[in-house]
NUBAKOL-51656 format. One line per 10 residues: number of its first residue (from 0); their letters; for each residue x, y, z of C-alpha. Coordinates in pm, 1 decimal. Layout:
BEGIN
NUM) a) X/Y/Z | ... $
! end
This chain:
BEGIN
0) xxxxxxxxxx) 7584.8/4939.2/-5849.6 | 7635.7/4971.8/-6225.5 | 7328.8/5069.5/-6424.0 | 7185.9/4910.3/-6737.6 | 7288.7/4797.9/-6990.1 | 7449.3/4507.3/-6817.2 | 7349.8/4273.4/-6537.8 | 7004.4/4294.8/-6382.6 | 7059.8/4379.4/-6016.9 | 6842.5/4233.1/-5743.6 $
10) xxxxxxxxxx) 6894.3/4259.7/-5367.2 | 6799.2/3958.5/-5156.4 | 6772.6/4004.9/-4778.8 | 6982.8/4318.0/-4811.3 | 7257.2/4158.7/-5021.3 | 7310.5/4310.0/-5366.5 | 7345.7/4061.1/-5647.9 | 7272.7/3966.9/-6006.1 | 6941.5/3809.9/-6100.8 | 6950.5/3524.2/-6349.6 $
20) xxxxxxxxxx) 6680.9/3491.6/-6613.8 | 6577.0/3126.4/-6615.4 | 6203.5/3122.0/-6680.7 | 5922.9/2991.3/-6463.1 | 5993.4/2744.7/-6185.5 | 6359.2/2830.9/-6126.4 | 6543.9/3098.7/-5934.4 | 6902.0/3202.4/-6004.7 | 7116.0/3463.3/-5833.2 | 7481.6/3564.3/-5801.8 $
30) xxxxxxxxxx) 7638.8/3743.1/-5506.7 | 7895.2/4024.4/-5515.7 | 8170.7/4108.8/-5269.4 | 7935.2/4349.2/-5087.8 | 7748.3/4277.1/-4765.5 | 7969.6/4052.8/-4554.3 | 8198.5/4067.5/-4250.6 | 8535.5/3961.5/-4392.3 | 8821.4/4211.7/-4391.9 | 9140.8/4267.1/-4587.0 $
40) xxxxxxxxxx) 9162.1/4116.0/-4935.5 | 8849.2/3911.2/-4856.6 | 8631.0/4214.2/-4781.3 | 8349.1/4174.5/-4743.4 | 8119.7/3887.2/-4854.1 | 8384.5/3623.3/-4915.1 | 8217.5/3281.6/-4941.2 | 8529.9/3073.6/-5007.1 | 8653.1/2861.5/-4716.0 | 8978.7/2770.2/-4889.9 $
50) xxxxxxxxxx) 9139.7/3109.4/-4953.4 | 9289.6/3193.1/-4611.6 | 9002.5/3395.3/-4466.5 | 8890.5/3367.2/-4103.1 | 8662.5/3061.0/-4091.8 | 8424.2/3241.8/-3854.8 | 8381.5/3524.4/-4104.1 | 8319.9/3277.4/-4387.5 | 8058.9/3096.3/-4177.7 | 7880.8/3424.8/-4108.0 $
60) xxxxxxxxxx) 7892.3/3521.0/-4474.4 | 7756.2/3183.5/-4580.6 | 7475.2/3212.9/-4327.3 | 7386.0/3551.6/-4476.0 | 7382.9/3403.8/-4822.9 | 7162.3/3114.4/-4715.1 | 6918.6/3361.3/-4559.4 | 6914.8/3558.3/-4883.8 | 6848.1/3249.9/-5095.6 | 6592.5/3097.6/-4861.9 $
70) xxxxxxxxxx) 6730.5/2749.2/-4931.9 | 7049.5/2563.2/-4839.2 | 7331.8/2593.6/-5092.5 | 7527.6/2271.6/-5142.7 | 7894.2/2368.6/-5163.6 | 8122.3/2171.7/-5393.0 | 8497.5/2116.5/-5384.3 | 8581.2/2253.1/-5726.8 | 8892.9/2131.3/-5907.2 | 8859.8/2284.8/-6257.5 $
80) xxxxxxxxxx) 8743.4/1947.1/-6382.3 | 8439.4/1799.0/-6552.0 | 8274.9/1589.1/-6281.0 | 7899.9/1634.4/-6227.9 | 7695.2/1540.3/-5921.2 | 7327.8/1534.7/-5829.9 | 7246.7/1707.5/-5499.9 | 6944.8/1697.1/-5271.3 | 6855.0/1767.9/-4910.9 | 7079.6/1491.1/-4784.1 $
90) xxxxxxxxxx) 7391.4/1580.0/-4982.2 | 7682.2/1684.2/-4758.4 | 7910.4/1969.9/-4861.5 | 8244.4/1904.1/-5024.6 | 8150.2/1679.4/-5315.3 | 8436.7/1689.9/-5567.4 | 8275.4/1829.3/-5881.4 | 8252.5/2138.2/-6097.4 | 7884.8/2103.2/-6185.7 | 7577.0/2002.8/-5992.0 $
100) xxxxxxxxxx) 7212.8/1946.5/-6074.3 | 6899.9/1889.8/-5870.1 | 6532.1/1815.8/-5904.1 | 6481.4/1840.1/-5527.2 | 6324.6/2137.9/-5347.3 | 6490.4/2315.5/-5058.8 | 6847.9/2310.1/-5185.9 | 7048.3/2522.3/-5425.9 | 7318.3/2413.3/-5665.9 | 7599.1/2659.2/-5595.7 $
110) xxxxxxxxxx) 7940.5/2734.2/-5745.3 | 8215.6/2964.9/-5620.6 | 8387.8/3200.0/-5863.2 | 8634.6/3486.8/-5877.5 | 8691.6/3517.8/-6256.8 | 8574.5/3179.0/-6386.0 | 8230.8/3159.4/-6543.7 | 7930.6/3066.5/-6334.4 | 7668.8/2910.6/-6562.4 | 7317.1/2851.5/-6428.5 $
120) xxxxxxxxxx) 7066.3/2639.0/-6617.5 | 6703.4/2534.0/-6596.0 | 6493.8/2281.4/-6781.6 | 6203.1/2413.2/-6986.6 | 5947.6/2320.6/-6721.5 | 6159.8/2453.1/-6435.3 | 6152.3/2113.8/-6265.1 | 6528.9/2063.3/-6272.4 | 6821.6/2304.5/-6247.9 | 7200.5/2295.8/-6268.7 $
130) xxxxxxxxxx) 7503.2/2510.0/-6188.8 | 7843.9/2494.9/-6356.1 | 8186.6/2633.4/-6262.4 | 8371.2/2687.1/-6589.7 | 8719.1/2823.7/-6627.6 | 8908.8/2761.8/-6949.2 | 9027.2/2419.2/-6828.4 | 8675.4/2306.4/-6746.5 | 8531.1/2437.7/-7070.7 | 8800.5/2270.8/-7278.3 $
140) xxxxxxxxxx) 8814.9/1939.2/-7092.6 | 8973.6/1648.3/-7276.8 | 8883.3/1469.3/-7594.4 | 8606.5/1714.5/-7674.6 | 8431.9/1660.4/-7339.7 | 8439.5/1966.5/-7118.5 | 8223.6/2033.4/-6817.1 | 7923.6/2137.8/-7029.9 | 7943.0/1823.3/-7241.8 | 7978.6/1618.1/-6923.7 $
150) xxxxxxxxxx) 7665.7/1784.5/-6787.0 | 7478.9/1688.8/-7102.5 | 7570.4/1326.1/-7034.8 | 7484.4/1332.6/-6663.8 | 7182.7/1562.5/-6627.4 | 6858.1/1386.8/-6729.7 | 6693.2/1716.7/-6821.4 | 6968.8/1785.0/-7076.6 | 7043.0/1449.5/-7234.8 | 6820.3/1485.9/-7541.3 $
160) xxxxxxxxxx) 6894.1/1756.7/-7801.9 | 6530.2/1870.7/-7798.2 | 6547.0/1918.0/-7420.7 | 6867.0/2120.6/-7443.0 | 6707.8/2338.6/-7711.1 | 6417.2/2418.8/-7478.4 | 6631.2/2482.2/-7169.3 | 6758.4/2818.7/-7050.5 | 7112.3/2917.7/-6958.2 | 7252.3/3223.5/-6784.9 $
170) xxxxxxxxxx) 7621.3/3317.3/-6770.0 | 7715.3/3532.1/-6472.4 | 7987.4/3786.7/-6407.3 | 8337.9/3667.5/-6490.9 | 8662.5/3802.8/-6624.6 | 8620.9/3984.8/-6955.3 | 8821.9/3945.0/-7271.8 | 9003.8/4272.8/-7217.1 | 9156.8/4134.4/-6893.4 | 9201.3/3762.4/-6961.3 $
180) xxxxxxxxxx) 9541.5/3695.8/-7114.7 | 9636.1/3336.0/-7192.6 | 9936.6/3163.2/-7339.5 | 9962.2/3030.1/-7694.4 | 9903.3/2673.2/-7573.5 | 9554.8/2764.2/-7447.8 | 9454.9/2930.4/-7772.8 | 9595.4/2641.0/-7974.7 | 9409.1/2381.5/-7767.0 | 9071.4/2549.1/-7819.1 $
190) xxxxxxxxxx) 9126.1/2604.5/-8190.2 | 9245.3/2247.2/-8238.5 | 8928.1/2122.5/-8066.9 | 8706.1/2356.1/-8271.3 | 8849.8/2589.5/-8538.0 | 8552.2/2824.8/-8501.2 | 8672.5/2913.7/-8150.7 | 8954.5/3116.4/-8305.8 | 8714.9/3413.2/-8315.5 | 8717.8/3424.1/-7932.4 $
200) xxxxxxxxxx) 9089.8/3513.4/-7924.7 | 9274.5/3830.5/-8024.1 | 9650.3/3892.9/-7997.0 | 9753.9/4049.5/-7667.5 | 9883.1/4405.6/-7710.6 | 10100.6/4360.3/-7401.1 | 10279.3/4030.8/-7462.8 | 10372.1/3911.1/-7810.8 | 10265.3/3552.5/-7872.5 | 9993.9/3568.3/-7607.6 $
210) xxxxxxxxxx) 9620.1/3611.6/-7650.8 | 9323.1/3782.8/-7493.4 | 9049.6/3521.5/-7454.5 | 8675.6/3586.4/-7445.6 | 8572.7/3320.6/-7196.0 | 8203.1/3406.1/-7219.1 | 8212.4/3374.2/-7598.8 | 8379.1/3033.7/-7568.7 | 8102.2/2919.3/-7332.5 | 7829.1/3054.4/-7558.8 $
220) xxxxxxxxxx) 7984.0/2868.5/-7851.2 | 7989.3/2542.7/-7654.3 | 7628.7/2591.9/-7548.0 | 7529.7/2665.2/-7907.0 | 7700.7/2349.5/-8030.2 | 7510.1/2153.6/-7766.8 | 7189.3/2298.3/-7908.0 | 7102.4/2544.2/-7629.7 | 6908.7/2826.1/-7792.8 | 6832.0/3058.1/-7500.8 $
230) xxxxxxxxxx) 7146.9/3196.7/-7337.5 | 7136.3/3518.0/-7133.2 | 7383.7/3703.1/-6917.5 | 7751.2/3781.6/-6977.0 | 7782.5/3938.6/-7321.9 | 8152.9/4023.0/-7311.8 | 8104.1/4385.4/-7205.9 | 8293.2/4542.8/-6915.8 | 7970.7/4564.2/-6712.4 | 8006.5/4187.5/-6661.3 $
240) xxxxxxxxxx) 8383.7/4184.2/-6605.7 | 8497.4/4089.7/-6256.7 | 8847.2/4233.3/-6307.8 | 8713.6/4574.3/-6413.7 | 8506.8/4644.5/-6101.0 | 8708.2/4605.0/-5780.4 | 8439.0/4762.1/-5559.7 | 8177.8/4511.9/-5675.9 | 8346.1/4182.3/-5766.4 | 8631.4/3965.9/-5647.3 $
250) xxxxxxxxxx) 8886.5/3885.1/-5917.7 | 9166.2/3635.5/-5867.5 | 9362.9/3770.9/-6163.8 | 9338.7/4126.3/-6033.2 | 9367.4/4067.1/-5657.7 | 9612.5/3779.2/-5623.5 | 9905.2/3984.5/-5752.4 | 9901.2/4250.8/-5476.4 | 9744.9/4035.9/-5202.9 | 9837.0/3677.3/-5286.9 $
260) xxxxxxxxxx) 9472.4/3577.8/-5260.4 | 9116.7/3679.2/-5339.0 | 8769.4/3615.2/-5203.6 | 8500.9/3414.4/-5380.1 | 8147.4/3494.8/-5488.8 | 7867.0/3244.2/-5535.1 | 7615.8/3176.9/-5809.2 | 7322.0/2960.6/-5712.2 | 7014.0/2812.9/-5873.6 | 6718.8/2643.3/-5708.1 $
270) xx) 6360.0/2534.8/-5767.3 | 6082.7/2783.0/-5701.9 $
! end
């Protein structure tokens, strides 16, 4: 695995992954593509059950992940939206949402990613945690309310500015700015919503009129505007870029072109 500087690597039950820094009372961890039984473009630890992989392989991979976490991950049906749900021991899988929070032991809030940002969060006292799936659509949202702003409205531990300031956030591996090209409409939408976000875009050297977008910087800016002071993880460097490391990470942008599909990794957060 890559060495520092970059992600902090931590194996759980033999699975290599990234450890999230979330303070006392909360655990956060992100898987890689290593350590599973899937083959082909899904090799090896594909956790997505919607990308064409053998369902038996996905079930085995998910069982390995659950053993590594030591708690049950609650899988969402993610739609690049802004819906937020609370999960607990009785929550069935498949809730339509792109963010989840819990104050219940024994379960993990989990999101699937293969270029989009996984964002894990914990309240100051570690008594409540949340996970967010954030691509550019989810971050941007509509009318100034993206998935992070929606979480601030729905998650009790994040509703007050003082509570957000004391919370901790960690941004996991995702596509880096050097690999994430977007059209002019995406850049214009972010800048119209917040002119300061223009600094997260640079002109693409490959396609005139297009832009390279720093997704992690856009998320950090949103978190900062919400008042979150402690944000660790993805810093925009290639060590965090899913597209730059095919042996370690799945990347939809990189893999879908030759294969038509890509596997999915998981980022999960749970109470200690």
